[in-house]
Every structure is written in C-alpha cells, then in structure tokens.
C-alpha positions, 0 to 999 in steps of 0.5 A: 119173697125170693130174696128172703128165701135166698132163691137166686135166678140163673138169669143175671140182669144188667146193672142199672145205668146212671140217670144222667148221661151225655151232655146232661152229665157234663153239665151236672159235673160243671155245675158241681165242680165250678159253680158249687151247686148242691146235689139237691139243686142239680137233681131239681135242675135235671128232674132227678132225685138227689141220690141219682144226681150224686151217684151219676156225678161221683161215678163219672168223677172217679177216673177224672180225679185219678182214682181206679174205678171198681172192676165190674163183670160183663153185666156191670156187677162188682167183682169179688176183688172190688167187693174186697176193696169196698170192704177194706175202705169200710174197715178204714172208716171212710165216708160214703161219699169218699168211697163213691169217689174212689171206687165209682159205685153208688151210695146204695151199693155201699149201704148194702155192702155195709149191712152185709159185712156187719152181719158177717162180722157179727156172725163170726164174732168179730169186731164191728165196723167203725162208724162212717167217717170214724165218728166225725160229725159231717153232713152225711152222717146219721144223727141220733134221734135225741139230737134231731129232737133237740134241733126241732125243739130249737127250731120251734123256739124260733132260732135259726140254723147257724145259731143252732149249729153253733149251740149244738156243735152239729152240721149246718147242712143237717140242721137245714135238712131237719128244718125242711122236714119239720116245715113240711110236717107242720104245713100238713097240720096247718101250722108253721115255725115260730117267726116263719110263714107256712112255707118256712120263710123267715119273717122274724128272727129270735135271739139274734146278735143284731137285736137291740138290748132291753137296756138300750130300749129303756134308755131310749124311752127315758130320753124321749120322756125327757124331751130329747129328739129321736135322732139324738136319743138314738145316738145316745142309746146306740141304735138305728133311727128306724128302730128308734122311731118305731119305739117312739111310736109304741111309747106314744101309743101307750101314753095316749092309751093312758090319756097322756102325751109325749113331752115337747122336744127340747130344741137346742138350735142347729149349731148346739144340736150338732155339737150335742150329737157329736158329744154323745156319739162314740160308736162309729156309724155302720151296722157291723159296729152296732152288732159288734157293740151288742155282742160285747154287751152280751159277753159283758152281761149287760155292763155298758161301760165294759162293753164300750171299752171292749168295743173301742179296742176291737174297732181300733184293732180291726182298723189297724190303730192303737187300741190303747190310744183309742181307749184314752181318746174315748176317756177324753170324750167322756170328760177326762182331763188331760194333764202334762206329765211332771218329769223332775230334773236333777239339779244336784249330783248324786253325791255328798261333799264328805266332811262338809256334809257331815259338819253341816249335819252336826 
C-alpha cells in the first residue's frame, strides 16, 4: 500500500545479496562455463531457484568477461548513471541476459526498469522501447499466447520437441518449458501426454522419420503371404528384422482369428537363399541408411523408385563416391544389361577426288 501511494521511508535498506557465494559460486561458474550446465540444473544442484542461480553467476561473470559493472551506492543500489546505462541498453534492444552480463544486475531489476521506462515514455508521448532482442526469437523471449497454445496442441498430438520447433520455427528451449508446464497440469488432472507416461517420459513416438512407411508394411505382409522367409522379406521391404517379426506376429494373429494360417515358407536352400538375399539387398545396412531412405520416401511422396535413386546418390556423396556411378551400378543390380559402346572408325578421308567422284555420279 505504501508503494501504491508513492510513500517512501527515510530508511534505505541494503540491496539483497546473491544466494550463491564463496565456493558454491565458484563451482556454479565452473559448471556453467566448462560443463555447460543450464541455470535450472545449477539451481537444483545448490538448492536455489533458477533465477537466483542465473543472477548469481552472471553478476559474478560481468567483471571476469571484461565488462564494467554498474556503479552502486553505499547501500548497493544502482546510481543514476547506472540507471541511464541500463536504459540505453534497453533502447538498443539488447536481450535481458546480455544486459545482465554487461552491467552485473539482476533480471528482476531489468524487468522493473523496463516497466518504469515504458511508462515514462508513454506519459511523454515518445516512441516505445523495442522488444528484447529486437524481436529475435530466442529462449528468453516472451511468447504470444497463440504460439503457446499451438505448441500445446502439437504436444497433445504426440509430436516431440525438435519436430515442433522445426514446424513452428520456435526455440527448442521454449518448447521444453511449455512441455514441462503442460505435463504438470495434466498430472494434476490424472492425465498424460500422448505417447508418454504420467511423468512425461516418452514411450511411443508419433510421426518420426524412422517410422516404417505403410507401403513397406503392406509389401512385407504380401511377401509373407507368398511364403517368403521373414529375414529375406525384411530386406526386400527395407526394414529391420525386429519390426518384421513384429508385423509377422500381428499378421499371424489376424489370420488365426479368421481361421487361417500363414503359408509354409518356401525354402531355397542355403546357397540359393544367400544369393536371393544378395539380389534384393540394395540399401546398405545401418539405421542411418534406413532413416535416410525413409526421409527420401517422404520427400518423394511415396514414390519408391525415386526415393531409391535419391538414396543411392546421397549415400555415395556421403561416402565420397561417384553418385552417377553408384546409380548406374544400382540399375545393373535391378537387371539392366551392360553393352559395349560402339565407336565408329574413319576408314576414308573426309574429302572427294574431284572429277573422279563427279564422273562416278554421272
């Protein structure tokens, strides 16, 4: 009430001190600068909040980084000159964390001075202050409610943080913070995120690049119904063995529910089976190659032939090989024939014999 009525006490108290001091502060600085810990993790390590850890570390780093800390009076309060320096940085549109590092002040003081300066400019009819970071989307910027609601909607659909950040063009840190808040709110209601448990731990991933396309699943099922062994069918459908056996078990259960069984396996013998597996294998083994092929399949809108060509060229370029030669070898693997190139030789000179040739024509 005294603050609302602009009543000031003649007694000036000392400014609050940092919560981290001494050896704890030095260890926090080491964890931040050398280990790359976040302020939230540092705060949890020393039993303080994230804001206190951020203020303590950045204020201590100000002179160590070569900046001039803001001048203070005998009570630890900012002087008029320091306030003007702070307002100058606000007019330049610097981020709050950058101002903290350059002046050695707390985030709360920066926010307070921004509110005061904004009200002063509005009362005088001056241009408002630029947004923090000059409108740049960074982890400390405040988001509009519309963007937060859109992030929550995608989280409830089961998408992960990196995919949401790429789709909306926002910071991954902000997505993580919105996710943590959403998980707590849902947990109080006894609910959980799609594909996660009650604590937010990911159990199932939706719409990820490593997911097996539906076309490959249908191809595997058709091959199994033709009696192709699971291992060879997995190679032909470009998927791992574990996923292939999982689909085989699902197909087997469906057939048993209809009163049918899987057809017997057509065995080709050890040597013939090895040769048949070599003929159908065009994609090099490895999870990264599978992910690359499925990404190309998404870009090609399900066109398997185009995705195969792009994958072959991409793998060759990655491994430092000739992509054109790799594509030609893949065409040979698919059954294209190799013919010798005909180069005609010049047996006669490129000239006539004058009258002899003219007489022959007549």
